[in-house]
C-alpha positions as CSV (number, residue, x, y, z in Angstrom):
1,M,-8.7,14.9,-22.1
2,I,-7.3,12.5,-19.5
3,T,-9.7,10.8,-17.1
4,A,-9.4,8.2,-14.3
5,Q,-12.3,5.9,-13.4
6,V,-13.2,2.7,-11.7
7,E,-13.9,-0.1,-14.2
8,T,-14.8,-3.7,-14.1
9,V,-12.7,-6.6,-15.4
10,D,-15.0,-7.3,-18.3
11,G,-15.4,-3.5,-19.0
12,M,-11.7,-3.0,-19.6
13,L,-10.3,-6.4,-20.4
14,A,-10.4,-6.3,-24.2
15,E,-8.5,-3.1,-24.3
16,A,-6.1,-4.2,-21.5
17,M,-5.3,-7.4,-23.3
18,A,-3.8,-5.2,-26.1
19,L,-1.5,-3.5,-23.5
20,L,-0.6,-6.5,-21.4
21,P,2.1,-7.9,-23.8
22,Q,3.8,-4.5,-23.8
23,H,3.6,-4.3,-20.0
24,Y,4.9,-7.9,-19.7
25,N,7.8,-7.3,-22.1
26,E,8.8,-4.1,-20.2
27,L,8.6,-5.4,-16.6
28,A,8.2,-9.1,-16.2
29,L,10.9,-11.3,-14.6
30,H,11.9,-14.7,-16.1
31,K,10.2,-14.2,-19.4
32,A,11.9,-17.1,-21.0
33,M,10.4,-19.5,-18.4
34,V,7.1,-17.8,-17.4
35,P,4.7,-17.0,-20.2
36,L,2.0,-14.3,-19.7
37,E,-1.2,-16.3,-18.8
38,P,-3.4,-14.2,-16.5
39,R,-6.0,-16.1,-14.5
40,Y,-9.0,-13.9,-15.5
41,E,-11.4,-16.1,-13.6
42,V,-9.6,-15.3,-10.3
43,Y,-9.9,-11.5,-11.1
44,R,-13.6,-12.0,-11.8
45,A,-14.2,-13.9,-8.6
46,K,-12.3,-11.3,-6.5
47,E,-14.3,-8.6,-8.2
48,A,-17.6,-10.4,-7.4
49,S,-16.6,-10.7,-3.8
50,G,-15.7,-7.0,-3.5
51,E,-12.0,-7.8,-3.2
52,L,-10.7,-6.2,-6.4
53,L,-10.3,-2.6,-7.5
54,I,-9.5,-1.7,-11.0
55,V,-8.9,2.0,-11.9
56,T,-8.1,2.9,-15.4
57,V,-6.7,6.1,-17.0
58,R,-7.9,7.1,-20.5
59,R,-6.8,9.7,-22.9
60,D,-9.7,10.8,-25.1
61,G,-11.5,7.5,-24.2
62,T,-8.5,5.3,-25.1
63,L,-7.0,3.1,-22.4
64,V,-3.5,4.3,-21.6
65,G,-3.1,2.8,-18.1
66,Y,-4.5,0.8,-15.3
67,W,-3.9,0.1,-11.6
68,I,-5.2,-3.1,-10.0
69,T,-5.4,-3.6,-6.3
70,F,-6.7,-6.5,-4.1
71,I,-8.7,-5.5,-1.1
72,G,-9.1,-7.5,2.1
73,P,-8.1,-7.9,5.7
74,G,-4.4,-8.5,6.2
75,L,-3.5,-12.1,6.7
76,H,-1.7,-11.2,10.0
77,Y,-4.0,-8.2,10.9
78,K,-7.6,-9.2,10.4
79,T,-8.8,-5.9,11.7
80,C,-6.9,-3.9,9.1
81,L,-8.5,-3.6,5.7
82,T,-5.6,-3.5,3.3
83,G,-5.2,-2.6,-0.4
84,T,-2.5,-4.8,-1.9
85,F,-0.9,-3.9,-5.2
86,D,-1.3,-6.2,-8.1
87,I,-0.2,-4.3,-11.2
88,F,0.1,-0.8,-12.4
89,Y,1.0,0.4,-15.9
90,I,1.0,3.5,-18.0
91,V,1.9,3.3,-21.7
92,P,5.2,5.0,-22.4
93,E,3.7,7.8,-24.5
94,A,1.5,8.9,-21.6
95,R,4.2,8.9,-18.9
96,R,5.1,12.5,-19.2
97,S,1.5,13.6,-18.7
98,V,-0.6,13.8,-15.5
99,A,-2.0,10.4,-16.2
100,A,-0.1,8.5,-13.5
101,L,-0.8,11.1,-10.8
102,L,-4.5,11.3,-11.7
103,L,-4.6,7.5,-11.7
104,G,-2.9,7.2,-8.3
105,R,-5.2,9.8,-6.7
106,K,-8.3,8.1,-8.0
107,V,-7.0,4.7,-6.6
108,E,-6.5,6.4,-3.2
109,A,-9.9,8.1,-3.2
110,E,-11.6,4.8,-4.1
111,L,-9.6,2.8,-1.4
112,R,-10.6,5.4,1.2
113,K,-14.3,5.2,0.0
114,R,-14.1,1.4,0.5
115,G,-12.7,1.8,4.0
116,V,-9.2,0.6,3.3
117,Q,-6.8,1.5,6.1
118,R,-3.4,0.5,4.7
119,W,-2.3,0.7,1.1
120,Y,0.7,-1.1,-0.4
121,A,2.2,-0.6,-3.9
122,G,5.4,-1.8,-5.5
123,E,7.8,-1.2,-8.3
124,K,10.4,-3.3,-10.1
125,L,13.9,-2.4,-8.9
126,A,15.1,-3.0,-12.5
127,K,12.9,-0.2,-13.6
128,P,12.5,2.2,-10.6
129,E,10.1,4.8,-12.0
130,A,7.0,4.3,-9.9
131,G,8.6,5.4,-6.6
132,K,8.5,9.0,-7.5
133,L,4.7,8.7,-8.0
134,Y,4.3,6.9,-4.8
135,Q,6.1,9.6,-2.9
136,L,3.9,12.2,-4.6
137,L,0.9,10.2,-3.2
138,G,2.4,10.4,0.3
139,M,3.6,6.8,0.4
140,A,6.9,5.7,1.9
141,P,9.1,2.7,1.1
142,V,8.8,-0.1,3.7
143,E,10.1,-3.3,2.3
144,T,12.2,-4.9,-0.5
145,F,11.4,-8.3,-1.9
146,Y,14.0,-10.7,-3.2
147,C,13.5,-13.3,-5.9
148,K,15.4,-16.4,-7.1
149,W,14.3,-18.7,-10.0
150,L,14.1,-22.3,-8.7
151,G,12.6,-23.9,-11.7
152,D,14.4,-25.9,-14.3
């Protein structure tokens, strides 16, 4: 059975830590220069202030995906409560199931429940698989980000 639910940082972190290296290896940019070192204390602080939403998807109780969104007024639009995408991941063996759609629908329902007016999500252009899900959720592409490594 596949379920989607809201969870806390500490409620899902131990299991998520087992998936994060796989997520990082599959999607991260500049891996040779930027190690995976999440700032868990920032996630906990955002959660404590009501500015974080974590929705997980589980198959028979086992974590197979997560979607993390920051919630707050837009920096340019203080009257618009905005859900801003952080990360989203479904393990490869669960991608051909309803897991991603169930997860996305739960995220949307929870954002609506919290009064969010505008919802942003993104995908890596090097691995453009999430766009199909976003379109199923009624989202439309609005912007492309560019990146250049400036470090040593």
